[in-house]
C-alpha positions as CSV (number, residue, x, y, z in Angstrom):
1,M,0.8,9.4,1.5
2,S,4.5,9.3,0.6
3,R,5.7,11.1,-2.5
4,E,9.3,9.8,-2.2
5,P,10.6,7.5,-5.0
6,G,10.1,3.9,-4.2
7,K,7.5,4.5,-1.5
8,I,4.1,3.7,-3.0
9,N,1.2,2.8,-0.8
10,M,-0.9,0.0,-2.3
11,A,-4.5,-0.4,-0.9
12,S,-6.6,-3.6,-1.0
13,S,-9.8,-4.7,0.6
14,G,-7.9,-6.8,3.1
15,S,-4.9,-9.0,3.9
16,G,-4.8,-12.3,2.2
17,T,-7.6,-11.4,-0.2
18,S,-7.4,-12.2,-4.0
19,V,-6.9,-8.5,-4.7
20,H,-4.1,-8.3,-2.1
21,L,-2.4,-11.3,-3.8
22,S,-2.9,-9.7,-7.2
23,G,-1.0,-6.7,-6.0
24,E,1.8,-8.9,-4.6
25,L,1.9,-10.7,-8.0
26,F,2.3,-7.4,-9.7
27,K,5.1,-6.4,-7.3
28,S,6.9,-9.6,-7.9
29,M,6.6,-9.5,-11.7
30,T,7.6,-5.8,-12.0
31,G,10.1,-5.3,-9.1
32,C,7.9,-2.4,-8.0
33,N,8.3,-1.5,-4.3
34,M,4.9,-0.9,-2.8
35,L,3.8,-1.0,0.8
36,H,0.5,-3.0,1.3
37,V,-2.1,-1.1,3.2
38,P,-5.1,-3.4,4.0
39,Y,-8.6,-2.0,4.6
40,K,-11.7,-3.6,5.9
41,G,-13.4,-3.8,2.5
42,A,-13.2,-2.1,-0.9
43,G,-15.3,0.9,0.1
44,P,-12.9,2.3,2.7
45,A,-9.9,1.5,0.4
46,L,-11.5,3.4,-2.5
47,T,-12.4,6.3,-0.3
48,E,-8.7,6.6,0.8
49,L,-7.6,6.3,-2.9
50,M,-9.9,9.1,-4.0
51,G,-8.8,11.2,-1.0
52,G,-5.1,10.7,-1.9
53,Q,-4.2,8.8,1.3
54,V,-3.0,5.8,-0.8
55,D,-1.4,5.8,-4.3
56,V,-2.9,2.7,-6.0
57,I,-5.5,0.1,-5.3
58,F,-5.9,-3.5,-6.5
59,D,-9.7,-4.1,-6.5
60,N,-12.4,-6.1,-8.2
61,L,-14.3,-4.4,-11.0
62,P,-17.8,-4.4,-9.4
63,S,-16.8,-2.2,-6.5
64,S,-14.7,0.2,-8.6
65,I,-16.4,0.5,-12.0
66,G,-18.4,3.6,-10.9
67,H,-15.1,5.4,-10.1
68,I,-13.6,4.3,-13.4
69,R,-16.5,5.4,-15.4
70,A,-16.5,8.8,-13.7
71,A,-12.8,9.0,-14.5
72,R,-11.9,9.5,-10.8
73,S,-9.1,7.0,-11.2
74,A,-6.4,6.0,-13.8
75,P,-7.3,2.3,-14.2
76,S,-6.0,-0.7,-15.8
77,R,-7.7,-4.1,-15.7
78,S,-6.1,-7.4,-14.8
79,P,-7.8,-10.1,-17.0
80,A,-6.1,-11.1,-20.2
81,E,-8.9,-9.5,-22.3
82,R,-10.4,-6.0,-22.1
83,D,-13.8,-5.9,-20.5
84,P,-16.6,-5.1,-23.0
85,S,-18.1,-2.6,-20.6
86,L,-14.8,-0.8,-20.4
87,P,-13.2,-1.2,-23.9
88,D,-10.9,1.8,-23.5
89,V,-9.4,0.5,-20.2
90,P,-6.2,-1.4,-20.9
91,T,-5.4,-4.6,-19.0
92,V,-2.3,-5.0,-16.8
93,A,-1.3,-7.9,-19.1
94,E,-0.9,-5.4,-21.9
95,T,2.1,-3.9,-20.1
96,V,3.1,-6.8,-17.8
97,P,3.2,-9.9,-19.9
98,G,1.9,-13.0,-18.0
99,Y,-0.2,-11.1,-15.4
100,E,-3.7,-12.4,-15.2
101,E,-6.4,-11.9,-12.6
102,M,-7.3,-14.6,-10.2
103,R,-10.9,-15.6,-11.1
104,A,-12.5,-16.4,-7.7
105,R,-16.2,-16.0,-7.7
106,L,-16.2,-15.5,-11.5
107,A,-19.7,-16.7,-12.1
108,E,-21.1,-14.6,-9.2
109,L,-19.5,-11.5,-10.6
110,G,-20.8,-12.0,-14.2
111,G,-17.5,-13.2,-15.6
112,K,-17.1,-15.4,-18.6
113,P,-16.1,-19.1,-17.8
114,I,-13.2,-20.7,-19.6
115,P,-14.3,-23.9,-21.4
116,G,-12.2,-27.0,-21.2
117,T,-12.0,-30.6,-20.1
118,P,-11.6,-31.8,-16.5
119,D,-8.0,-32.5,-17.3
120,D,-7.6,-28.9,-18.6
121,F,-9.1,-27.6,-15.4
122,G,-6.8,-29.7,-13.3
123,K,-3.8,-28.2,-15.1
124,V,-5.1,-24.7,-14.5
125,I,-5.6,-25.4,-10.8
126,A,-2.1,-26.9,-10.5
127,A,-0.5,-23.9,-12.3
128,E,-2.6,-21.3,-10.3
129,T,-1.7,-23.1,-7.0
130,A,2.0,-23.0,-7.8
131,K,1.8,-19.3,-8.9
132,W,-0.1,-18.0,-5.9
133,E,1.9,-20.2,-3.5
134,K,5.0,-18.3,-4.6
135,V,3.3,-14.9,-4.1
136,V,2.0,-15.8,-0.7
137,I,5.4,-17.1,0.5
138,S,7.4,-14.3,-1.0
139,S,5.1,-11.6,0.3
140,G,4.5,-13.1,3.7
141,A,0.7,-12.4,3.2
142,K,-1.6,-13.8,5.9
143,V,-5.3,-13.8,6.4
144,E,-6.1,-11.6,9.4
């Protein structure tokens, strides 16, 4: 792990995953220079984070909540609202205005759906597609 300024290693559970793109969005919105280090799943990425081989991880809550509760990491959450199960953990959006988590598999993970009309949903899809297209293009992210 590099301790030189501007050389931060950013772990994710794999190239092209939603958490990888969340990290790329964070980089593009903050100007933070981080090297993406993809792993084959959240487990190995979290192990490397806890062992100090990487500096930061972008991950989904279900795989990292145990570490957060055990205070083995210094977390922030990416949805616009704090999670009721972690009320003291701030969201990324509290420090990086406009940053919001991509909500793939929301219902499967116990997330709260956002009500609206089909037209509202179409607008969300169009806006999210445009946002993530820029992240994918600017980062060069590819599914491997």
